[in-house]
C-alpha positions as CSV (number, residue, x, y, z in Angstrom):
1,X,-19.6,11.1,-57.5
2,X,-17.9,13.3,-54.9
3,X,-20.5,15.3,-52.9
4,X,-21.2,18.7,-54.3
5,X,-23.4,21.3,-52.6
6,X,-26.9,21.5,-54.1
7,X,-26.6,25.2,-55.0
8,X,-23.5,24.4,-57.1
9,X,-25.4,21.7,-59.0
10,X,-28.2,24.2,-59.6
11,X,-25.7,26.7,-61.0
12,X,-24.2,24.1,-63.3
13,X,-27.6,23.1,-64.6
14,X,-28.4,26.8,-65.3
15,X,-25.1,27.1,-67.2
16,X,-25.8,24.0,-69.3
17,X,-29.4,25.3,-69.9
18,X,-27.9,28.5,-71.3
19,X,-25.5,26.5,-73.6
20,X,-22.3,27.7,-71.9
21,X,-19.1,25.8,-72.3
22,X,-17.6,23.7,-69.6
23,X,-14.7,26.3,-69.2
24,X,-17.1,29.2,-69.0
25,X,-19.1,27.4,-66.3
26,X,-15.9,26.6,-64.4
27,X,-14.8,30.2,-64.4
28,X,-18.3,31.4,-63.3
29,X,-19.0,28.9,-60.5
30,X,-15.6,27.4,-59.6
31,X,-16.5,23.8,-60.4
32,X,-14.1,21.5,-62.1
33,X,-14.8,20.4,-65.7
34,X,-14.9,16.7,-64.6
35,X,-17.7,17.5,-62.2
36,X,-19.7,19.4,-64.9
37,X,-19.1,16.4,-67.3
38,X,-20.4,13.9,-64.7
39,X,-23.6,15.9,-64.1
40,X,-24.2,16.2,-67.9
41,X,-23.5,12.5,-68.3
42,X,-25.9,11.6,-65.5
43,X,-28.7,13.6,-67.2
44,X,-28.1,11.9,-70.6
45,X,-28.0,8.4,-69.0
46,X,-31.5,9.0,-67.6
47,X,-32.9,10.9,-70.6
48,X,-33.6,14.1,-68.7
49,X,-33.1,17.6,-69.9
50,X,-31.6,20.4,-67.9
51,X,-35.0,22.1,-67.8
52,X,-36.6,19.0,-66.2
53,X,-33.7,18.8,-63.7
54,X,-34.1,22.4,-62.7
55,X,-37.8,21.7,-61.8
56,X,-36.7,19.2,-59.1
57,X,-36.5,20.1,-55.4
58,X,-33.2,20.0,-53.5
59,X,-34.0,16.6,-52.0
60,X,-34.9,15.1,-55.4
61,X,-31.7,16.5,-56.9
62,X,-29.7,15.0,-54.0
63,X,-31.4,11.6,-54.5
64,X,-30.9,11.7,-58.3
65,X,-27.2,12.6,-58.4
66,X,-26.0,10.7,-55.3
67,X,-27.2,7.1,-55.8
68,X,-26.0,5.0,-52.8
69,X,-23.5,2.4,-53.9
70,X,-23.9,-1.1,-52.6
71,X,-21.0,-2.1,-50.3
72,X,-19.1,-5.3,-50.8
73,X,-18.8,-5.9,-47.0
74,X,-21.5,-7.7,-45.0
75,X,-23.5,-5.0,-43.1
76,X,-24.1,-5.8,-39.4
77,X,-27.5,-5.4,-37.8
78,X,-26.7,-2.1,-36.1
79,X,-29.9,-1.9,-34.1
80,X,-29.2,-5.3,-32.6
81,X,-25.6,-4.2,-31.8
82,X,-26.8,-1.0,-30.1
83,X,-29.2,-3.0,-28.0
84,X,-26.6,-5.6,-27.0
85,X,-24.3,-2.8,-25.9
86,X,-26.7,-1.9,-23.1
87,X,-26.0,-5.2,-21.4
88,X,-23.4,-5.2,-18.6
89,X,-19.8,-5.9,-19.6
90,X,-20.6,-6.1,-23.3
91,X,-18.1,-4.1,-25.5
92,X,-17.8,-3.3,-29.1
93,X,-14.8,-5.5,-29.5
94,X,-16.9,-8.4,-28.2
95,X,-19.7,-7.7,-30.6
96,X,-17.2,-7.3,-33.5
97,X,-15.8,-10.8,-32.8
98,X,-19.4,-12.1,-32.8
99,X,-20.1,-10.4,-36.1
100,X,-16.9,-11.7,-37.7
101,X,-17.6,-15.3,-36.5
102,X,-21.2,-15.2,-37.8
103,X,-20.1,-13.7,-41.2
104,X,-17.3,-16.1,-41.8
105,X,-17.5,-17.6,-45.3
106,X,-20.4,-15.3,-46.4
107,X,-18.3,-12.5,-47.8
108,X,-16.0,-9.7,-46.8
109,X,-16.3,-8.2,-43.3
110,X,-15.4,-4.8,-41.9
111,X,-12.2,-4.3,-40.0
112,X,-12.6,-3.3,-36.4
113,X,-11.8,0.3,-37.0
114,X,-14.4,0.4,-39.9
115,X,-16.9,-1.4,-37.7
116,X,-16.6,1.3,-35.0
117,X,-16.8,4.1,-37.6
118,X,-19.9,2.6,-39.3
119,X,-21.6,2.2,-35.9
120,X,-21.0,5.8,-35.0
121,X,-22.3,6.9,-38.4
122,X,-25.4,4.8,-37.8
123,X,-26.0,6.4,-34.5
124,X,-25.7,9.9,-36.0
125,X,-28.2,9.0,-38.8
126,X,-30.7,7.8,-36.2
127,X,-30.2,10.7,-33.8
128,X,-28.5,8.7,-31.1
129,X,-26.0,11.0,-29.5
130,X,-24.3,11.1,-26.0
131,X,-23.1,14.5,-24.9
132,X,-20.4,14.5,-22.3
133,X,-20.3,17.1,-19.5
134,X,-17.3,19.3,-18.6
135,X,-16.1,18.8,-15.0
136,X,-14.5,21.8,-13.4
137,X,-12.0,20.5,-10.7
138,X,-11.0,23.2,-8.2
139,X,-7.7,23.1,-6.4
140,X,-7.8,21.5,-2.9
141,X,-11.5,20.9,-3.1
142,X,-11.8,17.1,-3.1
143,X,-9.9,13.9,-2.2
144,X,-11.2,10.8,-3.9
145,X,-10.4,7.3,-2.4
146,X,-10.8,3.7,-3.5
147,X,-9.2,0.3,-3.3
148,X,-7.6,-1.3,-6.4
149,X,-9.3,-4.5,-7.7
150,X,-6.1,-6.3,-8.3
151,X,-4.1,-7.8,-5.4
152,X,-0.4,-7.3,-4.9
153,X,1.3,-10.5,-4.0
154,X,4.7,-10.5,-2.3
155,X,7.1,-12.9,-0.5
156,X,8.6,-12.5,2.9
157,X,12.1,-13.7,3.9
158,X,10.7,-17.1,5.0
159,X,9.3,-17.8,1.5
160,X,5.6,-17.3,2.5
161,X,3.4,-15.6,-0.2
162,X,1.1,-12.8,1.0
163,X,-1.7,-11.0,-0.9
164,X,-2.3,-7.3,-0.1
165,X,-4.9,-4.8,-1.2
166,X,-3.8,-1.5,-2.6
167,X,-5.5,1.7,-1.2
168,X,-5.4,4.6,-3.6
169,X,-6.2,8.3,-3.1
170,X,-6.1,11.1,-5.6
171,X,-6.5,14.9,-5.7
172,X,-8.6,15.6,-8.9
173,X,-7.2,19.0,-9.7
174,X,-3.5,18.0,-9.9
175,X,-4.1,14.2,-10.2
176,X,-1.6,13.8,-7.3
177,X,-1.6,10.1,-6.3
178,X,-1.1,8.2,-3.1
179,X,-1.1,4.4,-2.6
180,X,-0.5,2.1,0.3
181,X,-0.9,-1.7,0.8
182,X,-3.1,-3.3,3.5
183,X,-4.1,-6.8,4.5
184,X,-7.8,-6.2,3.9
185,X,-10.4,-3.6,3.1
186,X,-11.9,-3.3,6.6
187,X,-12.8,0.0,8.2
188,X,-9.4,0.3,10.0
189,X,-7.6,0.0,6.7
190,X,-9.7,2.7,5.1
191,X,-9.0,5.0,8.1
192,X,-5.3,4.4,8.1
193,X,-5.1,4.9,4.3
194,X,-6.9,8.2,4.5
195,X,-4.8,9.6,7.4
196,X,-1.6,8.5,5.7
197,X,-2.7,10.1,2.4
198,X,-3.4,13.4,4.2
199,X,0.0,13.2,5.8
200,X,1.6,12.6,2.4
201,X,-0.2,15.6,0.8
202,X,0.6,17.8,3.8
203,X,-3.0,19.1,4.2
204,X,-6.6,18.2,4.0
205,X,-9.2,19.1,1.3
206,X,-12.7,20.3,2.0
207,X,-14.6,17.2,0.7
208,X,-13.8,13.4,1.0
209,X,-15.4,11.5,-2.0
210,X,-15.8,7.8,-1.6
211,X,-17.9,4.9,-2.9
212,X,-20.6,3.0,-1.0
213,X,-18.5,0.4,0.7
214,X,-20.1,-0.9,3.9
215,X,-17.0,0.0,5.9
216,X,-17.6,3.7,4.8
217,X,-21.3,4.2,4.4
218,X,-24.0,3.0,6.8
219,X,-26.9,3.7,4.5
220,X,-26.8,4.4,0.8
221,X,-29.0,7.1,-0.8
222,X,-29.4,8.5,-4.2
223,X,-28.9,12.0,-2.9
224,X,-26.7,11.7,0.2
225,X,-25.4,8.6,1.9
226,X,-25.1,8.3,5.7
227,X,-21.4,7.7,6.7
228,X,-20.3,5.3,9.4
229,X,-19.6,6.9,12.8
230,X,-15.9,6.3,12.6
231,X,-15.6,7.8,9.1
232,X,-17.8,10.8,10.2
233,X,-15.5,11.3,13.2
234,X,-12.4,11.2,11.0
235,X,-13.8,13.8,8.6
236,X,-14.9,16.0,11.5
237,X,-11.3,15.8,12.9
238,X,-9.8,16.9,9.6
239,X,-12.6,19.4,8.8
240,X,-13.7,17.5,5.7
241,X,-17.2,16.9,4.5
242,X,-17.9,13.2,3.7
243,X,-19.6,12.7,0.4
244,X,-20.6,9.3,-1.2
245,X,-21.2,8.6,-4.8
246,X,-24.6,7.7,-6.0
247,X,-25.2,3.9,-6.1
248,X,-23.7,2.3,-9.2
249,X,-22.2,5.6,-10.3
250,X,-18.4,5.2,-10.0
251,X,-17.9,7.9,-12.6
252,X,-18.6,10.5,-9.9
253,X,-15.1,9.7,-8.6
254,X,-13.5,9.3,-12.1
255,X,-10.1,10.7,-11.1
256,X,-9.4,8.0,-8.5
257,X,-10.7,5.4,-10.9
258,X,-8.0,6.6,-13.4
259,X,-5.5,6.6,-10.5
260,X,-6.4,3.0,-9.7
261,X,-5.6,2.1,-13.3
262,X,-2.3,3.9,-13.1
263,X,-1.5,2.1,-9.8
264,X,-2.3,-1.3,-11.2
265,X,0.0,-0.6,-14.2
266,X,2.8,1.3,-12.6
267,X,2.9,-0.2,-9.1
268,X,1.4,-3.7,-9.0
269,X,2.5,-4.7,-12.5
270,X,5.9,-3.0,-12.2
271,X,6.7,-4.6,-8.9
272,X,5.6,-8.0,-10.1
273,X,7.3,-7.8,-13.5
274,X,10.2,-10.2,-12.5
275,X,8.2,-12.2,-10.0
276,X,6.8,-11.5,-6.6
277,X,8.5,-8.6,-4.8
278,X,10.5,-9.5,-1.6
279,X,9.7,-7.6,1.6
280,X,10.3,-8.2,5.3
281,X,6.8,-7.1,6.2
282,X,4.0,-4.8,5.2
283,X,6.0,-1.7,6.2
284,X,8.9,-2.7,4.0
285,X,6.5,-3.4,1.1
286,X,5.0,0.1,1.5
287,X,8.5,1.6,1.3
288,X,8.8,0.0,-2.2
289,X,5.3,1.3,-3.1
290,X,6.1,4.8,-1.9
291,X,9.1,4.9,-4.3
292,X,6.8,4.0,-7.2
293,X,4.3,6.6,-6.1
294,X,6.9,9.3,-6.1
295,X,8.0,8.2,-9.6
296,X,4.4,8.4,-10.9
297,X,3.9,11.9,-9.4
298,X,7.1,13.2,-11.0
299,X,6.4,11.8,-14.5
300,X,5.8,14.6,-17.0
301,X,2.2,14.9,-18.3
302,X,1.7,13.2,-21.7
303,X,-1.5,14.9,-22.7
304,X,-1.0,17.6,-25.3
305,X,-1.2,21.1,-23.8
306,X,-0.2,20.1,-20.2
307,X,3.2,21.1,-18.9
308,X,5.0,19.8,-15.8
309,X,3.9,16.8,-13.7
310,X,1.5,15.9,-11.0
311,X,4.0,17.0,-8.4
312,X,4.8,20.3,-9.9
313,X,1.2,21.2,-10.5
314,X,0.3,20.2,-6.9
315,X,3.2,22.3,-5.4
316,X,2.4,25.3,-7.5
317,X,-1.4,25.5,-7.6
318,X,-2.8,23.3,-4.9
319,X,-0.7,22.6,-1.8
320,X,-1.0,26.1,-0.3
321,X,-4.8,25.9,-0.5
322,X,-5.1,22.7,1.5
323,X,-6.3,23.1,5.1
324,X,-3.5,22.7,7.7
325,X,-3.4,19.3,9.5
326,X,-3.9,19.1,13.2
327,X,-0.8,18.9,15.4
328,X,-1.5,15.2,16.2
329,X,-2.4,12.6,13.7
330,X,-5.9,11.0,13.9
331,X,-5.7,7.9,16.0
332,X,-8.4,5.3,15.5
333,X,-8.9,2.7,18.3
334,X,-10.8,-0.5,19.3
335,X,-11.7,-1.5,22.8
336,X,-11.4,-5.0,24.2
337,X,-11.8,-6.6,27.7
338,X,-9.2,-9.4,28.1
339,X,-8.1,-11.7,30.9
340,X,-4.5,-11.7,32.1
341,X,-2.8,-15.1,31.9
342,X,-0.7,-16.7,34.6
343,X,2.5,-15.1,33.2
344,X,0.9,-11.6,33.8
345,X,0.4,-11.0,30.0
346,X,-2.6,-10.5,27.7
347,X,-2.7,-12.1,24.3
348,X,-4.0,-10.5,21.1
349,X,-5.1,-13.2,18.7
350,X,-6.0,-10.6,16.0
351,X,-2.3,-9.7,15.7
352,X,-1.0,-13.3,15.4
353,X,-0.9,-14.1,19.1
354,X,1.4,-11.3,20.4
355,X,1.6,-11.1,24.2
356,X,1.9,-7.9,26.2
357,X,2.9,-7.6,29.9
358,X,0.9,-6.0,32.7
359,X,1.8,-5.7,36.4
360,X,1.9,-9.1,38.2
361,X,-0.9,-8.2,40.6
362,X,-3.4,-8.3,37.7
363,X,-2.8,-12.0,37.0
364,X,-6.1,-13.8,36.2
365,X,-8.0,-10.5,36.3
366,X,-9.8,-8.7,33.5
367,X,-8.3,-5.5,32.0
368,X,-9.5,-3.0,29.4
369,X,-7.3,-2.7,26.3
370,X,-7.4,0.1,23.8
371,X,-6.0,-1.0,20.4
372,X,-4.5,1.9,18.4
373,X,-2.7,1.5,15.1
374,X,0.8,1.9,16.6
375,X,0.4,1.4,20.3
376,X,-1.6,-0.5,22.8
377,X,-2.9,0.9,26.1
378,X,-4.0,-1.2,29.1
379,X,-6.4,0.1,31.7
380,X,-7.5,-1.1,35.1
381,X,-11.0,-2.5,34.6
382,X,-12.3,-0.9,37.8
383,X,-10.4,2.4,38.2
384,X,-9.7,3.0,34.5
385,X,-6.1,3.8,35.5
386,X,-3.4,3.3,32.9
387,X,-1.3,0.2,33.8
388,X,0.8,-0.1,30.7
389,X,1.5,1.3,27.2
390,X,3.1,-1.0,24.6
391,X,4.3,-0.5,21.0
392,X,1.9,-2.6,18.9
393,X,3.6,-5.4,16.9
394,X,2.2,-7.2,13.8
395,X,5.2,-9.3,12.8
396,X,4.2,-13.0,12.4
397,X,7.8,-14.2,13.0
398,X,10.2,-13.8,15.9
399,X,9.5,-13.2,19.5
400,X,5.8,-12.5,20.3
401,X,6.2,-11.7,24.1
402,X,6.7,-8.1,25.0
403,X,7.7,-7.1,28.5
404,X,8.0,-3.7,30.0
405,X,10.8,-3.2,32.6
406,X,8.3,-1.8,35.1
407,X,6.2,-4.9,34.9
408,X,9.0,-7.4,35.7
409,X,8.9,-9.3,39.0
410,X,12.1,-9.4,41.2
411,X,12.9,-12.8,39.8
412,X,12.5,-11.7,36.2
413,X,14.6,-8.7,36.8
414,X,17.4,-10.9,38.2
415,X,17.5,-13.0,35.1
416,X,17.3,-10.0,32.8
417,X,20.0,-7.9,34.3
418,X,22.3,-6.1,31.9
419,X,26.1,-6.0,32.0
420,X,26.0,-2.6,33.9
421,X,23.4,-4.0,36.4
422,X,25.7,-6.9,37.3
423,X,28.7,-4.5,37.8
424,X,26.6,-2.4,40.1
425,X,25.3,-5.4,42.0
426,X,28.8,-6.7,42.7
427,X,30.1,-3.2,43.6
428,X,27.2,-2.8,46.1
429,X,28.1,-6.0,47.8
430,X,31.7,-4.9,48.5
431,X,33.6,-6.1,45.4
432,X,35.9,-3.3,44.0
433,X,34.2,-1.7,41.0
434,X,37.3,-1.9,38.8
435,X,37.6,-5.6,39.6
436,X,33.9,-6.2,39.0
437,X,34.2,-4.3,35.6
438,X,37.2,-6.5,34.5
439,X,35.4,-9.7,35.6
440,X,32.1,-8.9,33.9
441,X,33.7,-7.7,30.7
442,X,35.8,-10.9,30.5
443,X,32.7,-13.1,31.1
444,X,30.4,-11.3,28.6
445,X,33.0,-11.2,25.9
446,X,32.2,-14.7,24.9
447,X,28.3,-14.8,25.1
448,X,25.7,-12.6,26.7
449,X,23.7,-15.6,27.7
450,X,26.5,-17.6,29.4
451,X,27.9,-14.4,30.9
452,X,24.6,-13.6,32.6
453,X,24.2,-17.1,33.9
454,X,27.7,-17.4,35.3
455,X,27.5,-13.9,36.8
456,X,24.3,-15.0,38.7
457,X,25.9,-18.2,39.9
458,X,29.0,-16.4,41.2
459,X,26.9,-13.7,42.8
460,X,25.2,-16.3,44.9
461,X,28.6,-17.3,46.4
462,X,28.3,-14.2,48.5
463,X,25.8,-16.0,50.6
464,X,28.5,-18.5,51.6
465,X,31.7,-16.5,51.4
466,X,32.7,-13.0,52.4
467,X,33.3,-10.1,49.9
468,X,37.0,-10.2,50.8
469,X,37.2,-13.9,50.0
470,X,35.3,-13.5,46.7
471,X,37.5,-10.5,45.8
472,X,40.6,-12.6,46.2
473,X,39.1,-15.5,44.3
474,X,38.1,-13.3,41.3
475,X,41.5,-11.5,41.3
476,X,43.3,-14.9,41.2
477,X,40.9,-16.3,38.5
478,X,41.5,-13.3,36.3
479,X,45.3,-13.6,36.9
480,X,45.4,-17.2,35.6
481,X,42.7,-16.7,33.0
482,X,40.3,-19.3,34.4
483,X,37.0,-17.5,34.9
484,X,34.6,-20.3,35.5
485,X,32.2,-20.9,38.3
486,X,33.9,-24.0,39.7
487,X,37.3,-22.4,39.5
488,X,36.1,-19.3,41.4
489,X,34.3,-21.4,44.0
490,X,37.5,-23.5,44.5
491,X,39.5,-20.4,45.1
492,X,36.9,-19.1,47.5
493,X,37.2,-22.4,49.5
494,X,41.0,-22.1,49.6
495,X,40.9,-18.5,50.8
496,X,38.3,-19.2,53.4
497,X,40.3,-22.2,54.7
498,X,43.4,-20.1,54.9
499,X,41.6,-17.3,56.8
500,X,40.0,-19.7,59.3
501,X,43.4,-21.3,60.0
502,X,45.5,-18.1,59.8
503,X,47.6,-19.4,56.9
504,X,49.0,-17.7,53.9
505,X,48.2,-18.9,50.4
506,X,51.2,-20.4,48.6
507,X,51.0,-19.4,44.9
508,X,54.4,-20.8,43.9
509,X,54.6,-23.4,41.2
510,X,55.5,-27.0,42.3
511,X,59.2,-28.0,42.0
512,X,59.6,-30.0,38.8
513,X,62.6,-31.9,40.2
514,X,60.6,-33.1,43.2
515,X,60.5,-36.9,43.5
516,X,58.1,-38.8,45.6
517,X,59.8,-40.8,48.4
518,X,60.1,-44.5,47.7
519,X,58.3,-46.8,50.1
520,X,56.3,-50.0,50.0
521,X,52.9,-48.4,49.8
522,X,53.5,-46.5,46.5
523,X,50.5,-47.2,44.2
524,X,50.9,-48.6,40.7
525,X,54.5,-49.7,41.5
526,X,54.5,-53.1,39.8
527,X,58.3,-53.5,39.3
C-alpha cells in the first residue's frame, strides 16, 4: 500500500467506526476511496475491528498496515560493503562487480544504479551520514599548484620520443588554469612553473598552496610544514605565504586537483589524440600547450547558474585584486666550480654537454659558474669578477660549442671574420675599398665557407707582393672572371716580374693565324 500519514489512517478508522460511507470519509479527510477500501480490507483479513485498531499506537499501526514486501533481488551484505569501502582504492563499482559475480546463477541482482541507491538508503537507516563543508574561495587569495600524474609524450624532428611532466596551477576563485611541460619534477621545475604561472596571471596572490613534495617541503607537519629554502625565498620575493596541505589530505587543494583532471583530458589527451605531438623542443611543445590552456580558460562554464568563462570571471573579479609583480622576474640559480678545458671552454654535462667559452688566459684553471634558467654567468674563482655571460642552451641537437666574440683569440678571430671584416682588412692594407668590395662579394656569392678560406689565402699574398701588384692582379681576375687563388697568384707574379724589369703587360689575345716556324727540332712532328 502507498504510504499514508498515520493521522490520516486514524481519521479513516474513526470514520469507519462511525459507519460513514467511503464518499463521506473522502470528503471529510481528502483520502481516496481506494485507500479507504484497502484499510478496511486489511482489517477484515486479520479479523480486527476498527475499535481494536484505534487502540494501537502509531508504531503498531505503521507495522500493521505497511508489511515489508520481500524483494525478488538478492540483497547484498551492506555492512560488509561499507567496511570494504574504507580500504584504499576500493570503489562502489568494484564492489558491485564482486556482488554480481558472487550472485551469478542464484537469482536476480540489482542494477548498478539500484545498488548505489539501496546502499545510500542502508546508510540513512543506520545513521551513517557524511556532511560536506562549504568552501568560500575569495578572489586573489590563493594559488594552488601540482604536477599531473600522466606524462605527455612527444616526438622531436629526429624521431626521438620524449616524456614530459605537466605542471598545473589554478586560482580557486575563478578556476583560471595554467599548464607547462617540464622534463622532471625537481625543485627547479617547480620554481620555473610557479614564476611562469604568475607571469601568465599578471600578478601574485597572497597564499601559495602546495602538497608535501620533497622538492617543496623540508619537513611535513599536521599543522604547518616547513618549506625548502628556495621555495621560501621565491614566496618572499613575490610576497606570498607558503602553505602546505596536511599529509595525505589532497582535498585541501581540490581546485588544482580538478584542474589536473581537466589538463589530462583537454591537453594531454587532446594533443595525443592522433598520435604523439611533434615539437622541435620543449619550448615549442609549451607553445602548443599554451594554446590549449587559452582554449580551456575561454570555454563557457557548463555548471547551471554560472555565466561566462574562467577568463571572463578572472578579468572581471580577480585580476585587479592580485598583487603587482616585481619589475624583474624571479631568477633561480645553481652554483658550480668547473675547470676550463684546453680550448678555453667549460662543459655542462647536465645540459647535454654544451660548451661555453671563457677568456684564453683561464685555460686549465677553475672558474665559478652561476646557472640560471636562461643564462649562464662565469666568474673568476679568485676575484669573483665576471668573465663571461652566455645564453643557456638546452637543445640536444646541433652545435654545442658557444663562443663569445670577446673570448676569441687572434687566430680564432682570423678564421671567423665576416664579409665586412675582410673588406676592411683589404682596405686597410692599401687595396681600394671599391675593388675589395667587388672582389669579396664575388667570392662569397658561391659559399661563405669557401669565400672565407680563399679571402684568407689571398690576403696572405700581401706578405710577398705589394698592394699595388695585388690590386692589379685582383682587377685583372675580376675582368676575366677567374677569381681563384692560383689565378690571382699567377697574375701577381706577372705584375711583379714586369715591375722589376720595367716592362708593360701585354693583354692582347694571341694571333690565331700565327704559325710556328718549321725546323727540325719541332716536337711530335712524325711526318
